[in-house]
C-alpha positions as CSV (number, residue, x, y, z in Angstrom):
1,X,-23.2,-42.1,-6.8
2,X,-25.0,-45.2,-5.4
3,X,-27.6,-45.2,-8.3
4,X,-26.3,-46.6,-11.6
5,X,-25.6,-44.0,-14.3
6,X,-27.6,-44.4,-17.6
7,X,-26.0,-43.8,-21.0
8,X,-25.0,-40.2,-21.8
9,X,-27.9,-37.8,-21.6
10,X,-28.7,-35.6,-24.6
11,X,-28.0,-31.8,-24.2
12,X,-31.7,-30.8,-24.2
13,X,-32.5,-33.2,-21.4
14,X,-29.5,-32.0,-19.4
15,X,-30.6,-28.4,-19.9
16,X,-34.1,-29.1,-18.8
17,X,-32.9,-31.0,-15.7
18,X,-30.5,-28.3,-14.8
19,X,-33.3,-25.8,-14.8
20,X,-35.7,-28.0,-12.9
21,X,-33.1,-28.8,-10.2
22,X,-32.0,-25.2,-9.8
23,X,-35.7,-24.2,-9.5
24,X,-36.1,-26.6,-6.6
25,X,-33.2,-24.9,-4.7
26,X,-34.5,-21.4,-5.7
27,X,-37.9,-22.3,-4.3
28,X,-36.3,-23.4,-1.0
29,X,-34.5,-20.1,-0.8
30,X,-37.7,-18.2,-1.4
31,X,-39.6,-20.2,1.2
32,X,-37.0,-19.3,3.9
33,X,-36.9,-15.6,3.0
34,X,-40.7,-15.4,3.3
35,X,-40.9,-17.2,6.6
36,X,-37.8,-16.2,8.6
37,X,-38.4,-13.9,11.6
38,X,-35.0,-12.2,11.4
39,X,-34.4,-9.4,8.9
40,X,-30.8,-10.7,8.2
41,X,-32.5,-13.7,6.5
42,X,-35.9,-12.3,5.5
43,X,-34.6,-9.0,4.0
44,X,-30.9,-9.4,3.5
45,X,-31.2,-13.0,2.3
46,X,-28.2,-14.2,4.4
47,X,-29.0,-17.9,3.7
48,X,-28.5,-20.7,1.2
49,X,-29.8,-24.1,0.1
50,X,-28.4,-26.9,-2.0
51,X,-28.3,-30.6,-3.0
52,X,-25.2,-32.6,-2.2
53,X,-23.6,-35.9,-3.1
54,X,-24.6,-38.8,-0.8
55,X,-21.0,-40.2,-0.5
56,X,-18.6,-37.3,-0.8
57,X,-20.9,-34.4,0.2
58,X,-19.8,-32.5,-2.9
59,X,-22.1,-29.6,-4.1
60,X,-24.4,-30.9,-6.9
61,X,-26.9,-28.1,-7.3
62,X,-27.1,-24.5,-5.9
63,X,-29.7,-21.8,-6.5
64,X,-29.2,-18.5,-8.2
65,X,-29.8,-16.5,-4.9
66,X,-28.0,-18.5,-2.3
67,X,-25.1,-16.7,-0.5
68,X,-22.0,-17.7,-2.5
69,X,-19.7,-18.3,0.5
70,X,-22.3,-20.6,2.0
71,X,-22.5,-22.6,-1.2
72,X,-18.7,-23.2,-1.1
73,X,-18.7,-24.0,2.6
74,X,-21.7,-26.3,2.7
75,X,-20.0,-29.2,1.0
76,X,-17.7,-29.3,4.1
77,X,-20.7,-29.1,6.3
78,X,-22.3,-32.1,4.7
79,X,-19.0,-34.0,5.0
80,X,-19.0,-33.2,8.7
81,X,-22.5,-34.8,9.0
82,X,-21.4,-37.8,7.0
83,X,-18.5,-38.4,9.5
84,X,-21.0,-38.0,12.4
85,X,-23.4,-40.5,10.9
86,X,-20.6,-43.0,10.7
87,X,-19.8,-42.3,14.4
88,X,-23.5,-42.5,15.3
89,X,-23.8,-45.9,13.6
90,X,-26.7,-45.2,11.4
91,X,-29.2,-43.0,9.5
92,X,-32.9,-43.3,8.7
93,X,-35.6,-41.3,6.9
94,X,-36.7,-38.3,8.9
95,X,-33.4,-37.6,10.5
96,X,-32.2,-34.0,10.4
97,X,-28.8,-32.8,11.7
98,X,-28.3,-29.3,13.1
99,X,-25.0,-27.5,13.9
100,X,-23.0,-24.3,13.7
101,X,-19.5,-25.5,14.4
102,X,-17.2,-23.2,12.4
103,X,-14.3,-25.7,12.5
104,X,-16.5,-28.5,11.1
105,X,-17.7,-27.1,7.8
106,X,-19.1,-23.9,9.2
107,X,-18.2,-20.2,8.9
108,X,-19.1,-18.5,12.2
109,X,-21.4,-19.3,15.1
110,X,-24.4,-17.3,13.8
111,X,-24.7,-19.5,10.7
112,X,-26.9,-22.5,11.6
113,X,-26.9,-25.5,9.2
114,X,-29.6,-28.1,8.8
115,X,-28.7,-31.3,6.8
116,X,-31.3,-33.9,5.8
117,X,-30.8,-37.2,4.0
118,X,-33.0,-38.0,1.0
119,X,-33.8,-41.7,0.7
120,X,-35.1,-43.6,-2.3
121,X,-36.3,-47.1,-1.9
122,X,-34.5,-47.4,1.4
123,X,-31.2,-46.1,0.0
124,X,-29.5,-42.7,0.5
125,X,-29.8,-40.8,-2.8
126,X,-28.6,-37.3,-1.8
127,X,-28.4,-34.8,1.0
128,X,-30.3,-31.5,1.2
129,X,-29.0,-28.7,3.3
130,X,-30.1,-25.2,4.6
131,X,-28.0,-22.5,6.3
132,X,-29.1,-19.2,7.7
133,X,-27.7,-16.4,9.8
134,X,-29.5,-16.4,13.2
135,X,-29.7,-13.1,14.9
136,X,-28.3,-13.9,18.4
137,X,-26.6,-17.0,19.7
138,X,-25.3,-15.8,23.1
139,X,-21.7,-14.6,23.6
140,X,-20.4,-11.4,25.1
141,X,-21.8,-9.1,22.3
142,X,-25.5,-9.1,21.2
143,X,-25.5,-10.2,17.6
144,X,-22.4,-12.3,17.9
145,X,-19.7,-10.1,16.3
146,X,-17.4,-9.6,19.3
147,X,-14.3,-7.7,18.2
148,X,-12.6,-8.4,21.5
149,X,-13.1,-12.2,21.5
150,X,-9.9,-14.2,22.1
151,X,-11.6,-17.6,22.0
152,X,-14.8,-18.9,20.4
153,X,-16.5,-19.3,23.9
154,X,-16.8,-15.5,23.9
155,X,-18.6,-15.4,20.6
156,X,-21.6,-17.6,21.4
157,X,-22.9,-21.1,21.6
158,X,-21.1,-23.7,19.6
159,X,-23.0,-26.8,18.6
160,X,-21.5,-29.9,16.9
161,X,-23.6,-31.9,14.4
162,X,-26.5,-33.3,16.5
163,X,-29.7,-34.9,15.4
164,X,-32.5,-32.4,15.8
165,X,-34.9,-34.9,14.4
166,X,-34.7,-38.7,14.8
167,X,-36.9,-40.5,12.4
168,X,-39.1,-37.5,12.1
169,X,-39.4,-36.7,15.8
170,X,-38.0,-33.4,17.1
171,X,-35.6,-33.7,20.0
172,X,-37.0,-31.1,22.4
173,X,-33.9,-31.2,24.6
174,X,-32.0,-29.7,21.7
175,X,-34.5,-26.9,21.1
176,X,-34.4,-26.2,24.9
177,X,-30.6,-25.7,24.7
178,X,-31.1,-23.4,21.7
179,X,-33.7,-21.3,23.6
180,X,-31.6,-21.0,26.7
181,X,-28.6,-19.6,24.8
182,X,-30.0,-16.7,23.0
183,X,-31.2,-13.2,23.9
184,X,-33.9,-13.6,21.2
185,X,-35.1,-17.2,21.3
186,X,-38.3,-16.5,19.4
187,X,-36.4,-15.0,16.5
188,X,-34.2,-18.1,16.3
189,X,-37.2,-20.4,16.6
190,X,-38.9,-18.7,13.7
191,X,-35.7,-19.0,11.5
192,X,-35.4,-22.7,12.5
193,X,-38.9,-23.4,11.4
194,X,-38.4,-21.5,8.2
195,X,-35.4,-23.7,7.4
196,X,-37.3,-26.9,8.2
197,X,-40.1,-25.8,5.9
198,X,-37.6,-25.1,3.1
199,X,-36.2,-28.6,3.5
200,X,-39.7,-30.1,3.5
201,X,-40.5,-28.3,0.3
202,X,-37.2,-29.3,-1.3
203,X,-37.6,-32.9,-0.5
204,X,-41.2,-33.0,-1.9
205,X,-40.1,-31.3,-5.2
206,X,-37.0,-33.6,-5.6
207,X,-39.1,-36.7,-5.1
208,X,-41.6,-35.5,-7.7
209,X,-38.7,-34.9,-10.2
210,X,-37.2,-38.3,-9.4
211,X,-40.6,-40.0,-10.0
212,X,-40.9,-38.2,-13.3
213,X,-37.4,-38.9,-14.8
214,X,-36.1,-41.8,-12.7
215,X,-33.3,-42.0,-10.1
216,X,-30.7,-43.1,-12.6
217,X,-31.4,-40.3,-15.0
218,X,-31.1,-37.6,-12.3
219,X,-27.9,-39.3,-10.9
220,X,-26.5,-39.2,-14.4
221,X,-27.3,-35.5,-14.7
222,X,-25.5,-34.7,-11.5
223,X,-22.4,-36.4,-12.8
224,X,-22.6,-34.7,-16.1
225,X,-23.0,-31.3,-14.5
226,X,-19.9,-31.8,-12.4
227,X,-17.9,-33.1,-15.4
228,X,-18.9,-30.1,-17.5
229,X,-17.9,-27.6,-14.7
230,X,-14.5,-29.3,-14.5
231,X,-13.9,-29.2,-18.2
232,X,-14.9,-25.5,-18.4
233,X,-12.6,-24.6,-15.5
234,X,-9.7,-26.4,-17.0
235,X,-10.3,-24.6,-20.3
236,X,-10.4,-21.2,-18.4
237,X,-7.1,-22.0,-16.6
238,X,-5.4,-23.1,-19.8
239,X,-6.1,-19.7,-21.3
240,X,-3.9,-18.1,-18.6
241,X,-0.2,-18.1,-19.3
242,X,1.8,-20.6,-17.2
243,X,3.6,-19.0,-14.4
244,X,3.6,-17.9,-10.8
245,X,1.6,-14.8,-9.8
246,X,1.9,-13.3,-6.3
247,X,-0.2,-10.8,-4.5
248,X,-0.8,-9.8,-0.9
249,X,-2.9,-7.5,1.2
250,X,-3.4,-6.7,4.9
251,X,-6.0,-6.6,7.5
252,X,-6.0,-3.6,9.8
253,X,-5.6,-5.6,13.0
254,X,-7.3,-8.4,14.9
255,X,-9.2,-6.2,17.4
256,X,-6.7,-7.1,20.2
257,X,-3.3,-6.3,18.9
258,X,-3.0,-3.2,16.7
259,X,-0.8,-4.7,14.1
260,X,-1.5,-5.6,10.4
261,X,-2.0,-9.2,9.4
262,X,-1.0,-10.4,5.9
263,X,-3.1,-12.5,3.5
264,X,-0.6,-13.5,0.8
265,X,-1.1,-15.7,-2.3
266,X,1.2,-17.3,-4.7
267,X,-0.9,-18.6,-7.6
268,X,0.9,-21.0,-10.0
269,X,-0.7,-21.9,-13.3
270,X,0.6,-25.1,-15.0
271,X,-1.4,-26.1,-18.1
272,X,-5.0,-26.8,-17.0
273,X,-4.3,-26.7,-13.2
274,X,-3.9,-24.0,-10.7
275,X,-2.2,-24.0,-7.3
276,X,-3.4,-21.4,-4.7
277,X,-0.7,-21.3,-2.1
278,X,-1.4,-19.1,1.0
279,X,1.5,-20.4,3.1
280,X,3.1,-16.9,3.3
281,X,0.0,-15.5,5.2
282,X,0.2,-14.6,8.8
283,X,-0.2,-17.1,11.6
284,X,-3.3,-17.4,13.7
285,X,-4.2,-14.2,15.6
286,X,-5.6,-13.6,19.1
287,X,-8.7,-11.8,17.8
288,X,-11.8,-12.9,15.9
289,X,-10.6,-12.7,12.3
290,X,-9.3,-16.2,11.9
291,X,-10.9,-18.6,9.5
292,X,-10.9,-22.4,9.1
293,X,-9.4,-24.3,6.1
294,X,-12.9,-25.1,4.8
295,X,-13.8,-21.4,4.8
296,X,-10.6,-20.5,3.0
297,X,-11.4,-23.0,0.2
298,X,-15.0,-21.8,0.0
299,X,-13.8,-18.2,-0.4
300,X,-11.5,-19.2,-3.2
301,X,-14.5,-20.9,-4.9
302,X,-16.3,-17.5,-4.7
303,X,-13.4,-15.6,-6.1
304,X,-12.9,-18.0,-9.0
305,X,-16.6,-17.8,-9.8
306,X,-16.3,-14.0,-10.1
307,X,-13.3,-14.3,-12.4
308,X,-14.7,-17.2,-14.5
309,X,-18.5,-16.5,-14.4
310,X,-19.2,-18.9,-17.3
311,X,-18.1,-21.9,-15.2
312,X,-21.1,-23.7,-13.6
313,X,-21.1,-23.6,-9.8
314,X,-20.7,-27.1,-8.5
315,X,-17.9,-29.3,-7.0
316,X,-16.5,-30.0,-10.5
317,X,-15.1,-26.5,-10.8
318,X,-12.7,-27.1,-7.9
319,X,-11.2,-30.3,-9.3
320,X,-8.3,-28.6,-11.1
321,X,-7.5,-26.4,-8.1
322,X,-4.9,-27.3,-5.4
323,X,-4.6,-25.4,-2.1
324,X,-1.7,-24.6,0.1
325,X,-3.0,-23.7,3.6
326,X,-0.9,-23.9,6.7
327,X,-2.6,-25.8,9.5
328,X,-3.2,-23.6,12.5
329,X,-2.6,-20.3,10.6
330,X,-4.8,-17.3,10.1
331,X,-6.4,-19.1,7.1
332,X,-6.4,-22.6,8.7
333,X,-7.4,-22.0,12.3
334,X,-8.5,-24.7,14.7
335,X,-10.8,-24.5,17.7
336,X,-11.1,-22.5,19.9
337,X,-9.6,-19.7,17.9
338,X,-12.2,-16.9,17.5
339,X,-13.8,-16.6,14.0
340,X,-16.7,-14.2,14.4
341,X,-15.2,-11.7,12.0
342,X,-14.6,-14.3,9.3
343,X,-16.3,-12.1,6.7
344,X,-13.4,-9.6,6.9
345,X,-10.7,-12.2,6.2
346,X,-12.5,-13.9,3.4
347,X,-13.0,-10.6,1.7
348,X,-9.3,-9.9,1.9
349,X,-8.6,-13.4,0.6
350,X,-11.0,-12.9,-2.4
351,X,-9.2,-9.6,-3.1
352,X,-5.8,-11.2,-3.3
353,X,-7.1,-13.9,-5.7
354,X,-8.4,-11.0,-7.9
355,X,-5.0,-9.3,-7.6
356,X,-3.0,-12.3,-8.5
357,X,-5.2,-13.1,-11.6
358,X,-4.9,-9.4,-12.6
359,X,-1.2,-10.0,-13.0
360,X,-1.7,-13.1,-15.0
361,X,-4.5,-11.8,-17.2
362,X,-5.3,-8.0,-17.1
363,X,-8.4,-8.6,-19.3
364,X,-9.9,-10.4,-16.3
365,X,-8.6,-8.0,-13.6
366,X,-10.9,-6.5,-11.0
367,X,-10.1,-3.6,-8.8
368,X,-10.3,-4.3,-5.1
369,X,-13.8,-4.3,-3.7
370,X,-14.6,-2.2,-0.6
371,X,-13.7,-5.3,1.4
372,X,-15.6,-5.0,4.7
373,X,-19.2,-5.8,5.8
374,X,-18.9,-3.4,8.7
375,X,-20.8,-5.8,11.1
376,X,-22.6,-3.3,13.3
377,X,-24.8,-4.2,16.2
378,X,-26.9,-1.9,18.4
379,X,-28.8,-3.3,21.3
380,X,-30.6,-2.5,24.5
381,X,-34.1,-2.4,26.0
382,X,-37.2,-0.6,24.9
383,X,-39.3,1.5,27.2
384,X,-41.4,-1.6,28.1
385,X,-38.3,-3.5,29.1
386,X,-38.2,-5.8,26.1
387,X,-34.9,-6.7,24.6
388,X,-33.8,-5.6,21.1
389,X,-30.8,-6.4,19.0
390,X,-30.2,-4.8,15.6
391,X,-27.5,-6.4,13.6
392,X,-26.8,-5.3,10.0
393,X,-24.1,-5.1,7.4
394,X,-23.5,-2.3,5.0
395,X,-22.6,-1.6,1.4
396,X,-19.7,0.1,-0.4
397,X,-18.1,0.3,-3.9
398,X,-16.9,-2.6,-6.0
399,X,-13.8,-2.4,-8.1
400,X,-13.5,-1.2,-11.7
401,X,-13.1,-3.8,-14.3
402,X,-12.0,-4.0,-18.0
403,X,-15.5,-3.2,-19.2
404,X,-17.2,-0.9,-16.7
405,X,-17.0,1.2,-13.6
406,X,-17.5,-0.6,-10.3
407,X,-21.0,-0.7,-8.8
408,X,-21.9,2.0,-6.4
409,X,-23.2,1.1,-2.9
410,X,-23.1,-2.6,-3.7
411,X,-22.8,-5.8,-1.8
412,X,-19.5,-7.4,-1.2
413,X,-18.3,-10.2,-3.6
414,X,-19.0,-12.9,-1.0
415,X,-22.6,-12.1,-1.2
416,X,-25.9,-12.0,-3.1
417,X,-27.4,-10.8,0.2
418,X,-29.0,-7.4,0.0
419,X,-28.4,-4.5,2.4
420,X,-31.4,-4.5,4.7
421,X,-33.8,-1.6,3.7
422,X,-33.8,1.4,6.0
423,X,-37.6,1.2,6.3
424,X,-37.3,-2.3,7.7
425,X,-34.6,-1.5,10.2
426,X,-36.4,1.6,11.5
427,X,-39.7,-0.3,11.8
428,X,-38.1,-3.2,13.6
429,X,-35.8,-1.3,16.0
430,X,-35.8,1.9,18.0
431,X,-33.4,3.7,15.7
432,X,-33.6,6.5,13.1
433,X,-31.3,6.8,10.1
434,X,-30.6,10.5,9.7
435,X,-28.4,10.0,6.6
436,X,-28.2,7.2,4.0
437,X,-26.2,8.5,1.1
438,X,-23.5,7.9,-1.5
439,X,-20.1,9.0,-0.3
440,X,-18.3,11.5,-2.6
441,X,-14.7,11.0,-3.5
442,X,-14.6,7.4,-2.2
443,X,-14.1,5.6,-5.5
444,X,-10.6,4.6,-6.7
445,X,-9.8,6.6,-9.9
446,X,-9.2,4.8,-13.2
447,X,-10.2,4.7,-16.8
448,X,-13.0,2.6,-15.2
449,X,-13.3,4.0,-11.7
450,X,-14.4,2.0,-8.7
451,X,-17.9,2.3,-7.3
452,X,-18.5,4.8,-4.6
453,X,-19.1,3.9,-1.0
454,X,-21.9,5.1,1.3
455,X,-22.5,7.2,4.4
456,X,-24.9,5.9,7.1
457,X,-25.7,8.1,10.1
458,X,-27.9,6.4,12.8
459,X,-29.6,7.9,15.9
460,X,-30.7,5.5,18.6
461,X,-34.0,6.5,20.0
462,X,-33.2,4.8,23.4
463,X,-29.9,4.1,25.1
464,X,-28.0,1.6,23.0
465,X,-24.9,-0.5,23.3
466,X,-22.8,-0.5,20.1
467,X,-20.3,-2.9,18.6
468,X,-18.5,-2.7,15.3
469,X,-16.3,-5.3,13.6
470,X,-15.0,-3.9,10.3
471,X,-11.9,-3.5,8.2
472,X,-10.3,-1.2,5.6
473,X,-9.6,1.5,8.1
474,X,-5.8,1.5,7.4
475,X,-5.3,-0.3,4.0
476,X,-7.3,1.0,1.1
477,X,-9.0,-1.1,-1.5
478,X,-6.4,-1.5,-4.3
479,X,-6.5,-0.4,-7.9
480,X,-5.3,-2.6,-10.8
481,X,-3.8,-2.1,-14.3
482,X,-2.8,1.4,-13.3
483,X,-6.0,2.3,-11.4
484,X,-5.8,4.1,-8.0
485,X,-6.9,3.0,-4.5
486,X,-10.3,3.9,-3.0
487,X,-11.0,5.8,0.2
488,X,-10.8,3.9,3.5
489,X,-13.4,3.1,6.1
490,X,-14.3,5.6,8.8
491,X,-16.5,5.3,11.9
492,X,-17.4,8.1,14.3
493,X,-19.8,8.8,17.1
494,X,-20.9,11.9,18.9
495,X,-19.7,12.7,22.4
496,X,-20.1,15.7,24.7
497,X,-16.8,17.0,23.5
498,X,-17.3,16.4,19.7
499,X,-16.7,13.3,17.5
500,X,-14.7,10.3,18.5
501,X,-13.4,7.3,16.6
502,X,-12.2,3.8,17.6
503,X,-8.6,3.3,18.8
504,X,-8.5,0.2,16.6
505,X,-9.9,2.2,13.7
506,X,-12.4,-0.3,12.5
507,X,-13.4,-2.3,15.6
508,X,-15.0,-1.4,18.9
509,X,-17.2,-2.7,21.6
510,X,-18.3,-1.6,25.0
511,X,-19.6,1.7,23.5
512,X,-22.8,3.0,25.0
513,X,-24.7,5.8,23.4
514,X,-27.5,7.7,25.1
515,X,-30.7,8.3,23.2
516,X,-30.2,10.9,20.5
517,X,-26.4,10.6,20.3
518,X,-25.6,9.7,16.6
519,X,-23.0,7.4,15.1
520,X,-21.7,7.6,11.5
521,X,-20.2,5.0,9.2
522,X,-18.5,6.0,6.0
523,X,-17.7,3.0,3.8
524,X,-14.9,2.5,1.3
525,X,-15.3,2.7,-2.5
526,X,-13.8,0.2,-4.9
527,X,-10.4,0.3,-6.5
528,X,-10.0,1.7,-10.0
529,X,-9.1,-0.1,-13.2
530,X,-6.6,1.4,-15.7
531,X,-4.9,4.8,-16.0
532,X,-7.2,7.6,-14.7
533,X,-5.7,9.9,-17.3
534,X,-7.3,7.8,-20.0
535,X,-10.8,8.3,-18.7
536,X,-13.0,10.3,-21.0
537,X,-13.3,13.9,-19.7
538,X,-17.0,13.8,-20.3
539,X,-17.4,10.8,-18.0
540,X,-15.5,12.7,-15.3
541,X,-17.7,15.7,-15.7
542,X,-20.8,13.5,-15.4
543,X,-19.4,12.0,-12.1
544,X,-18.9,15.5,-10.8
545,X,-22.5,16.5,-11.7
546,X,-23.8,13.4,-10.0
547,X,-21.8,14.1,-6.8
548,X,-19.5,11.0,-7.1
549,X,-16.3,13.1,-7.6
550,X,-15.5,16.6,-6.4
551,X,-14.1,19.2,-8.7
552,X,-10.8,19.1,-6.8
553,X,-10.5,15.3,-7.3
554,X,-11.5,15.6,-10.9
555,X,-8.5,17.8,-11.5
556,X,-6.1,16.0,-9.1
557,X,-6.9,12.4,-10.1
558,X,-8.1,12.7,-13.7
559,X,-6.5,15.9,-15.0
560,X,-9.9,17.2,-15.9
561,X,-10.9,20.9,-15.5
562,X,-14.5,22.0,-15.5
563,X,-16.0,25.4,-16.3
564,X,-18.4,27.1,-13.9
565,X,-21.3,25.3,-15.6
566,X,-19.8,21.9,-14.9
567,X,-18.8,21.3,-18.5
568,X,-15.3,20.1,-19.6
569,X,-12.8,23.0,-20.1
570,X,-11.1,21.4,-23.1
571,X,-8.0,23.6,-23.1
572,X,-7.3,23.5,-19.4
573,X,-7.9,19.7,-19.4
574,X,-5.4,19.2,-22.3
575,X,-2.8,21.3,-20.4
576,X,-3.3,19.3,-17.2
577,X,-3.0,16.0,-18.9
578,X,0.0,17.1,-21.0
579,X,1.8,18.1,-17.8
580,X,1.2,14.6,-16.4
581,X,2.4,12.8,-19.5
């Protein structure tokens, strides 16, 4: 830090400052959620804010509600701005950088980042940053998730770090470029102003805190927070037996070539350090499921936070971790490889981290989550000729764990974002949901079963173009510690001759549905944890009564027989389980 560090701060002061700083970021999140035009931010909370180191760009503070994958990636975004400042030859109060470049600390093109310097007495004290998912940024497919993209130019507008504000003055040529490259410029304009308002508020709150406690005290707290996170992560790693733990999983295809792609991890634990080596993973692919090196590291950050939830979330927790990522590979892609479907790949990556740690420490094992956001876009024109684009993502089941069943109809582990409410989607777009329900028999069996997925059936009220970029249509979410896999993803739509499904199983574009012709998405559940035959029969009977598990699956997967009233048939159950022993 550029500000001198005071003597060690007492624990009470550190706790107070931690809460105060996190509250600043939480308030920035809330400001954007309340002011954004686009439901993906306003309702789904697909956004994040944070405070970052002035020299390194490392994460210093994040809020409780910011999207976890953004928190991990934003440090790389701030570093990209730091490099650009050096190239620009200077920085002054009132500057704000804007960009969405996925190869320079971004994720995919829809995620726009604003980075602002915070000055104290003429010196750079910290950076503040905001990121949010804008609804449409051009490209071949409305909403940006183009499953047929073979280069980033087909996914939308790519903007390197540029100064949106210079000394407090907005650069209208930049906003003109933004407007000209979107089907919905007013939506993006509203989101941009929401992000700027969040930064204004955050800067005001941070200056007030600095005036109250002093710059040196807050700088010292930042350093203490990072050191504590490092120490706790080292202690958590030390508790894992030394050794090499390998796990791999596959993606259905890249949307272009119908062949699986491998995400493979060799995790090596040595004392208080961990090496995450992904070098056995597939090379870069033609289609849009590549990710950059920074996104891979950010996804590992999210996975480790799930496994070690007690470790504070800042840059310190990554200090004991090394990464092996092959440059130019599926997990280390360079421009202009397409990356719109990055969410699918990072979900598989998080899953293999879960799988490797399950081998090392079953007490921390997590069954595979449903592992796809099912990025679905419907678009067209209303009766008055106005353009509409509905983009949404959807829920599924999380994996069972050593303590509980997985969550039903949950968000993916990359996200604290919520699934947009059906009422909001129906109010905003000319669509009607004819079904929004839990999906029976979708959970992986186990002593702690996975969560169940969902069924969504949508009827467009006007003619609509449809695109889907999903996964888990061929490889099911895995179980751990003896648990079973979950059901796979399914997508269907009505035709004159009955139902149809995508040739690529989980990905399709160039699909046009007339008004009244329905589509249906059935999402995966989560993988199970532990031997299903050890699940309490009464718990299985309850699942059957709730509609989570059918009678046939109760018998086949759990060895539990029920009487006509839905109660456990003890004798028949004992016989079934004895026959399986």
